[in-house]
C-alpha positions in Angstrom: 0.0 0.0 0.0 1.5 3.2 -1.1 0.9 6.7 0.3 1.0 10.0 -1.3 3.0 11.4 1.5 6.0 9.7 3.0 7.5 10.4 6.5 10.8 11.7 5.6 13.2 12.5 8.5 14.4 15.7 6.9 10.8 17.0 6.8 10.3 16.3 10.6 13.7 17.9 11.4 12.6 21.0 9.4 9.3 21.1 11.2 10.9 20.9 14.6 13.4 23.6 13.7 10.7 26.0 12.6 8.5 25.3 15.6 11.4 25.3 18.1 10.5 28.6 19.8 6.8 27.8 20.1 5.0 26.4 23.2 1.8 24.5 23.4 -1.4 26.4 24.1 -3.0 25.6 27.4 -6.6 24.6 27.0 -8.9 26.3 29.6 -11.9 24.1 28.7 -14.5 26.8 29.1 -17.6 26.0 27.1 -19.5 29.0 25.7 -23.0 29.6 27.2 -25.9 28.6 25.1 -28.3 31.4 24.5 -31.9 30.2 25.1 -34.5 31.2 22.6 -37.4 33.2 24.1 -39.9 30.9 22.4 -38.2 27.9 24.1 -38.3 29.6 27.5 -42.0 30.4 27.0 -42.7 26.8 26.0 -40.9 25.5 29.1 -43.0 27.7 31.3 -46.2 26.5 29.6 -45.1 22.9 30.0 -44.5 23.5 33.7 -47.9 25.1 34.1 -49.6 22.2 32.2 -47.9 19.6 34.5 -49.0 21.5 37.6 -52.5 22.0 36.4 -53.1 18.4 35.5 -51.4 17.2 38.7 -53.4 19.4 41.2 -56.7 20.2 39.5 -59.3 17.6 38.7 -62.6 18.5 37.0 -64.4 15.7 38.7 -63.6 16.6 42.3 -66.6 18.2 44.1 -65.6 19.8 47.4 -68.2 20.5 50.2 -68.5 24.2 49.7 -71.8 25.9 50.7 -73.1 27.5 47.5 -75.9 29.4 49.2 -73.8 31.7 51.3 -70.7 33.7 50.3 -68.0 31.6 48.8 -65.3 30.8 51.4 -62.8 28.1 52.4 -60.0 27.7 55.0 -57.6 24.7 54.7 -57.3 22.5 57.8 -54.4 23.7 60.0 -54.9 27.4 59.4 -56.7 30.0 61.5 -60.5 29.8 61.0 -60.8 33.6 60.8 -58.7 33.8 57.6 -61.7 33.8 55.3 -63.4 36.6 57.4 -60.2 38.6 57.3 -60.1 38.3 53.5 -63.7 39.5 53.3 -62.9 42.5 55.5 -60.0 43.5 53.3 -57.2 42.8 55.8 -55.1 41.4 52.9 -54.5 43.3 49.7 -53.8 41.2 46.6 -50.3 41.4 45.2 -51.1 39.6 42.0 -54.4 39.8 40.0 -55.3 37.5 37.2 -58.2 38.3 34.9 -59.7 35.2 33.4 -62.7 36.7 31.6 -63.4 34.9 28.4 -61.0 32.0 29.0 -61.8 28.4 28.3 -61.8 26.0 31.2 -58.5 24.5 30.2 -56.8 27.9 29.7 -58.2 29.1 33.0 -56.8 26.0 34.7 -53.3 26.6 33.3 -53.5 30.3 34.2 -54.5 29.5 37.7 -51.6 27.0 38.1 -49.2 29.6 36.8 -50.6 32.3 39.0 -50.1 30.2 42.1 -46.6 29.2 41.0 -45.6 32.9 40.4 -47.1 33.9 43.7 -44.9 31.3 45.5 -41.9 32.3 43.5 -42.3 36.1 44.2 -43.5 35.6 47.8 -47.0 37.1 47.3 -49.4 36.0 50.0 -52.6 37.3 48.5 -53.9 36.8 45.0 -57.0 37.9 43.2 -58.7 35.7 40.6 -61.2 37.7 38.5 -63.4 35.1 36.8 -66.5 37.2 36.0 -70.1 36.0 36.4 -71.1 35.2 32.8 -72.4 31.7 32.3 -70.9 30.6 35.6 -68.5 27.9 34.3 -65.3 29.5 35.7 -67.2 30.9 38.7 -68.1 27.3 39.7 -64.8 25.6 38.7 -62.2 28.0 40.1 -63.2 27.4 43.8 -63.1 23.6 43.2 -59.6 23.9 41.8 -58.4 26.2 44.6 -59.5 23.7 47.2 -57.4 21.0 45.6 -54.1 23.0 45.6 -52.0 22.3 48.7 -50.6 25.8 48.7 -53.9 27.6 49.0 -54.5 28.4 52.7 -57.9 30.1 52.3 -60.1 32.0 49.9 -63.2 34.1 50.0 -65.4 35.9 47.6 -63.7 39.2 46.9 -64.9 42.5 48.3 -66.5 44.9 45.9 -63.3 46.9 45.2 -61.7 43.8 43.8 -64.6 42.4 41.8 -67.3 41.2 44.3 -69.1 38.1 43.1 -67.0 38.0 40.0 -63.7 37.5 41.8 -62.0 35.5 44.5 -59.3 36.5 46.9 -57.0 33.7 47.9 -54.1 33.3 50.4 -51.1 31.4 49.3 -49.2 29.4 51.9 -45.5 30.4 51.6 -44.4 28.0 54.3 -43.4 30.8 56.7 -44.1 30.6 60.4 -46.5 33.5 61.4 -47.4 34.2 57.8 -51.0 35.3 58.4 -50.8 37.1 61.7 
């Protein structure tokens, strides 16, 4: 088998002579950061919200909420007066989500994302504006809120935050004396 190029000792000597004053480059092995696409980031956020919504919220679950009186709920282990304090306006919402005109699935995703953002940004009180309309979201949102373990309490919002068309909810941030 013949090769086009032959290893001639004179060529190697010439190469070594020319490269004699050179030193080898030290490799620092730093990889460049990958720039994430804004669309990919938005898609990741949507996937996270979808996973949370399907994990926590079931459409078939029917909690024991009295529909005749004002809408209220306090999770076991929290002070019983939290719902009353929400009604009185002791807590001001830090985040407000307007769900007018959303489909049930979109509202479920939006609610999961709202609770996630509230935890991330340490917002205790959130307001969910669902409107009255045909009553689909008005009936479903309280059922979903009851199922989420980070919702400490909720009550129908006072008039300045939407009245019968909105709910104020308290998010459990895991802090000791969070609602005192």
